[in-house]
C-alpha positions in Angstrom: -37.7 13.9 150.6 -39.6 11.0 152.1 -38.6 7.4 151.4 -42.0 6.7 149.8 -41.6 9.5 147.3 -38.0 8.4 146.4 -39.2 4.8 145.9 -42.0 6.1 143.7 -39.4 7.9 141.5 -37.2 4.8 141.3 -40.2 2.7 140.2 -41.1 5.2 137.6 -37.6 5.3 136.2 -37.2 1.5 136.2 -40.6 0.6 134.8 -39.8 2.6 131.6 -36.4 0.9 131.1 -36.5 -2.6 132.5 -36.7 -5.1 129.6 -38.7 -8.3 129.6 -36.4 -11.4 129.4 -37.3 -14.5 127.5 -37.8 -17.9 129.1 -36.4 -19.9 130.8 -35.6 -16.8 132.9 -38.1 -14.7 134.9 -39.6 -11.9 132.8 -38.4 -9.3 135.3 -35.7 -9.3 138.0 -35.2 -6.3 140.3 -32.3 -5.9 142.7 -32.3 -3.3 145.6 -29.3 -2.1 147.5 -29.8 0.1 150.6 -27.3 1.8 152.9 -27.2 4.6 155.4 -23.6 5.5 154.4 -21.6 4.1 157.2 -21.7 0.4 156.3 -21.9 -1.7 153.1 -25.2 -1.8 151.4 -27.6 -4.6 152.0 -28.6 -6.2 148.7 -31.7 -8.3 147.9 -33.6 -9.2 144.8 -36.9 -10.6 143.5 -38.3 -11.9 140.2 -41.7 -11.9 138.7 -43.9 -12.5 135.6 -44.7 -8.8 135.4 -43.0 -5.7 136.4 -45.8 -4.8 138.9 -45.6 -8.2 140.6 -41.8 -8.1 140.7 -41.9 -4.5 142.2 -44.4 -5.5 144.8 -42.4 -8.5 145.9 -39.0 -6.7 146.0 -40.6 -3.7 147.9 -41.9 -6.0 150.6 -38.5 -7.6 151.0 -36.8 -4.2 151.1 -39.0 -2.7 153.8 -38.7 -5.9 155.8 -34.9 -5.7 155.6 -34.8 -2.0 156.4 -37.0 -2.6 159.5 -34.9 -5.5 160.7 -31.6 -3.6 160.2 -33.1 -0.3 161.4 -32.1 1.4 158.1 -33.4 4.8 157.1 -32.4 4.3 153.4 -30.1 7.3 152.9 -28.8 5.7 149.7 -30.9 3.6 147.4 -29.9 1.7 144.3 -32.2 -0.2 142.1 -30.8 -2.5 139.4 -32.5 -4.8 136.9 -31.3 -7.7 134.8 -30.9 -6.6 131.2 -29.6 -9.9 129.8 -28.3 -13.3 130.8 -25.8 -15.5 128.9 -25.5 -19.2 129.7 -21.9 -20.6 130.0 -20.5 -23.8 131.3 -18.7 -23.2 134.6 -15.4 -24.2 133.0 -15.8 -21.7 130.2 -16.9 -19.0 132.7 -13.7 -19.6 134.7 -11.5 -19.4 131.5 -13.2 -16.0 130.7 -12.5 -14.8 134.2 -8.8 -15.7 133.9 -8.5 -13.6 130.7 -9.9 -10.5 132.5 -7.8 -8.2 134.6 -8.5 -8.5 138.3 -11.4 -6.2 139.3 -12.5 -5.5 135.7 -15.0 -8.3 135.1 -18.2 -6.5 134.4 -20.8 -9.2 134.7 -22.8 -10.6 137.6 -23.3 -14.3 138.2 -26.4 -16.5 138.5 -26.3 -20.2 139.2 -29.8 -21.2 138.1 -32.1 -20.0 135.2 -34.7 -18.8 137.7 -32.2 -16.3 139.2 -32.9 -17.6 142.7 -29.2 -17.4 143.3 -28.0 -14.2 141.7 -25.1 -11.8 142.5 -24.5 -8.5 140.7 -21.1 -7.5 139.3 -20.8 -5.0 142.1 -21.4 -7.7 144.8 -18.9 -10.0 143.2 -16.1 -7.4 142.9 -16.8 -5.7 146.2 -16.5 -9.1 148.0 -13.5 -10.3 146.1 -15.4 -13.2 144.6 -13.5 -12.8 141.3 -10.1 -12.3 143.0 -6.8 -13.8 142.3 -4.5 -12.8 145.2 -1.4 -13.9 143.2 -2.0 -12.3 139.9 -3.1 -8.7 139.4 -3.7 -9.2 135.7 -6.2 -12.1 136.1 -9.5 -12.7 137.7 -10.3 -16.0 139.3 -13.2 -17.5 141.2 -12.4 -17.4 144.9 -14.4 -20.2 146.6 -13.7 -19.0 150.2 -14.7 -15.4 149.5 -17.7 -16.7 147.6 -18.8 -18.9 150.5 -18.4 -16.1 153.1 -20.6 -13.7 151.2 -23.1 -16.2 149.9 -23.7 -17.4 153.5 -24.9 -13.9 154.4 -26.8 -13.2 151.2 -28.5 -16.6 150.9 -28.3 -18.3 154.4 -28.2 -22.0 154.1 -29.1 -22.1 150.4 -26.1 -21.2 148.3 -23.7 -23.8 147.1 -20.7 -23.2 144.9 -20.6 -24.7 141.4 -19.5 -28.4 141.6 -17.8 -29.0 138.3 -16.8 -27.6 134.9 -19.9 -28.8 133.1 -22.4 -27.1 135.5 -24.3 -24.3 133.8 -24.0 -20.7 135.0 -25.3 -17.4 133.7 -23.4 -14.2 133.1 -25.7 -11.4 134.2 -25.7 -7.9 132.7 -27.5 -5.2 134.8 -28.3 -1.5 134.6 -29.8 0.6 137.3 -30.5 3.9 139.0 -29.2 5.5 142.2 -31.1 7.9 144.5 -29.8 9.8 147.4 -31.6 11.9 150.1 -32.3 14.6 147.5 -34.6 12.3 145.6 -32.9 12.8 142.2 -32.6 9.6 140.2 -29.2 9.1 138.6 -29.2 6.5 135.8 -26.5 3.8 136.0 -25.8 2.4 132.5 -25.2 -1.2 131.7 -22.7 -2.6 129.2 -22.2 -0.5 126.0 -22.8 -2.3 122.7 -20.2 -2.4 120.1 -16.4 -2.2 120.7 -15.5 -4.9 123.2 -12.6 -2.7 124.5 -15.0 0.1 125.6 -18.0 -2.1 126.5 -18.5 -1.9 130.2 -16.1 0.9 130.8 -18.8 3.2 132.2 -21.0 0.4 133.7 -22.6 1.7 136.9 -21.1 5.2 136.6 -23.4 8.2 137.1 -23.2 10.6 134.2 -23.2 14.2 135.6 -24.0 15.6 132.2 -22.4 18.9 131.3 -19.8 19.9 133.9 -20.7 23.2 135.7 -18.8 25.3 138.2 -21.2 24.0 140.9 -20.5 20.4 140.1 -16.8 20.9 140.0 -16.8 22.9 143.3 -18.6 20.1 145.1 -16.3 17.4 143.6 -13.1 19.3 144.6 -14.4 20.1 148.1 -15.6 16.6 148.7 -12.3 15.1 147.6 -10.3 17.6 149.7 -12.3 17.1 152.8 -12.1 13.3 152.4 -8.3 13.6 152.0 -8.1 15.8 155.1 -10.0 13.2 157.1 -7.3 10.7 156.3 -4.6 12.7 158.1 -3.9 11.4 161.6 -2.8 13.5 164.6 0.8 12.7 163.7 0.3 14.3 160.3 0.7 10.9 158.5 -2.1 9.8 156.2 -4.1 6.7 156.3 -2.4 5.6 153.1 -5.2 3.4 151.9 -7.6 0.6 152.5 -8.5 -2.6 150.6 -12.2 -2.0 150.2 -13.1 -5.7 149.7 -11.6 -6.6 153.0 -11.8 -3.3 154.9 -8.1 -3.7 155.6 -5.8 -0.9 156.1 -2.7 -0.8 153.9 0.5 -0.9 155.9 2.8 0.4 153.2 3.6 4.1 152.9 4.9 6.2 150.0 6.7 9.4 150.9 6.3 10.9 147.4 2.5 10.4 147.6 2.5 12.1 151.0 4.1 15.1 149.5 2.0 15.2 146.4 -1.3 14.7 148.3 -0.3 17.5 150.7 0.4 19.8 147.7 -3.0 19.0 146.3 -4.6 19.8 149.6 -2.8 23.1 149.8 -3.9 24.0 146.3 -7.4 23.5 147.4 -6.8 25.5 150.6 -5.5 28.4 148.5 -8.6 28.2 146.3 -11.2 27.9 149.1 -9.8 29.1 152.4 -11.7 26.1 153.9 -11.0 26.0 157.6 -12.0 22.4 157.8 -8.9 21.5 155.8 -6.3 23.9 157.1 -5.3 22.2 160.4 -5.0 18.7 158.9 -3.0 20.2 156.0 -0.6 21.9 158.5 -0.1 18.6 160.3 0.7 16.8 157.0 3.2 19.5 156.1 4.9 19.2 159.5 5.2 15.5 159.0 6.7 16.1 155.6 9.4 18.5 156.9 10.0 16.7 160.2 9.9 13.0 159.3 10.3 12.5 155.5 13.0 15.0 154.5 16.6 14.2 155.3 19.7 16.3 155.0 22.9 14.9 153.4 26.4 16.1 152.7 26.6 15.6 149.0 30.3 16.8 148.8 32.6 18.4 151.3 31.1 21.6 152.5 28.0 21.1 150.3 24.7 19.9 151.7 21.3 19.1 150.2 17.9 17.7 151.3 16.1 14.8 149.8 12.7 13.2 150.3 13.4 9.7 151.6 11.3 6.5 151.0 12.6 4.5 154.0 10.7 1.4 153.1 12.5 0.9 149.8 15.7 2.8 150.8 15.1 5.2 147.9 15.4 8.9 147.0 13.1 9.7 144.0 13.6 12.8 141.9 9.9 13.5 141.8 9.8 13.4 145.6 12.0 16.5 145.8 9.9 18.2 143.1 6.5 17.7 144.8 8.0 18.6 148.2 9.1 21.9 146.7 5.6 22.4 145.3 4.0 21.9 148.6 6.3 24.2 150.5 6.0 26.9 147.8 2.2 26.7 148.0 2.3 27.0 151.7 4.3 30.2 151.3 1.8 31.5 148.7 -1.0 30.9 151.3 0.8 32.2 154.5 3.5 34.5 153.2 5.9 32.8 155.7 9.7 32.6 154.9 10.3 29.9 157.4 10.8 27.1 154.8 12.9 29.1 152.2 16.3 27.6 153.4 14.8 24.1 153.3 13.4 24.8 149.8 16.8 25.8 148.5 18.3 22.6 149.9 15.6 20.6 148.2 16.5 22.4 144.9 20.2 21.5 145.5 19.0 17.9 145.9 17.4 18.1 142.4 20.4 19.7 140.8 22.6 17.0 142.4 20.5 14.5 140.3 20.9 16.5 137.1 23.5 16.3 134.4 24.7 19.9 134.3 25.7 19.7 130.6 22.6 18.0 129.1 20.0 19.0 131.7 18.8 15.4 132.0 18.1 13.8 135.4 18.7 10.5 137.0 15.5 9.3 138.7 16.3 7.1 141.8 19.2 7.1 144.3 19.9 4.7 147.2 19.0 6.6 150.4 21.8 4.9 152.3 24.7 6.2 150.3 23.3 8.3 147.4 24.6 5.8 144.8 22.6 5.5 141.6 19.8 3.0 141.9 17.8 3.6 138.7 18.6 6.0 135.9 15.1 6.2 134.6 11.8 5.1 136.2 8.9 7.4 135.1 8.7 10.5 132.9 6.6 12.2 135.6 9.7 12.7 137.8 11.3 15.1 135.3 8.1 17.2 135.1 7.7 17.3 138.9 11.4 18.3 139.4 11.2 21.1 136.8 7.9 22.3 138.1 9.2 22.5 141.7 12.3 24.4 140.5 10.1 26.9 138.6 8.0 27.5 141.7 11.1 28.1 143.8 12.5 30.4 141.2 9.3 32.5 141.3 9.6 32.9 145.1 
């Protein structure tokens, strides 16, 4: 579908929903975000006394930006300001500190005319409300703010100067449109219960789940996961999206469980795009993450080892068994059966043979008890793994 037609649909959707704000704010404010999918979206906004005037202004700015950046507009998002609440900067910062990091659902404006306005998505995506020392608190981060503001408003944007300066909390709603031209509403804050208000802000509602929607979601997730598997078979464990920084930690249990999930998909779909990466991940699991121990004279067992924390986790053996059993379901191979039995011996080594209960974490260096209980998931993963082996 052409860009012109998609823009027409966005305008039609927004004009029926965008509210008129009272003074001293502009009657209408529209915010466009555009991306071709390989880089962050470019965001710009405009305000006006009427929706038509505002649309004309923001459209001129959008086309100018797209021409300058050579963007085709694969993904388009249009937001509008639904409400604005004035706060002193001091009160605003106190409210931030009471909100879990990454969960503040308002944007920020520093003047009543909305000349300097950032959406909630811009603030969270650029770590402007980010406290590096406290996961449970948000905090205004002046350096991250200055970095992003310099690109969004070159030479114009200054951070608030004191606790008495006025700022405005901005609530937005919007609509997303991809290449297919289908507008997807993005709701704003929900009225009522303050616990649930904002929970679905900016989330597309797929409506009634259908087999087609679920197939696309599962296939998309599996293929993305497969792309994270390097030649060695190790995953790109994660990235900090705000900073585009790769996480250097690694979790052996998550490697095993992710590989199991990928193999579940492979059994369901026979997707050749996923098969080779999944095999690499399985080889990394068996060759690098599993370690054989002598648990008593003449008795050996295998454990999944988290080398970073010097730990053996009960659930790690469970999900390793699940992955290997699923590979046997897919291929019919018996090559891993001896290894699977040794993994099961590792699980029963961590089990009280009288009560059936498990200990959860051992020290990898000497198999001494490190933690009797950590998470109830480990018990379920262990039993599930044993049941799959028993079936085989």
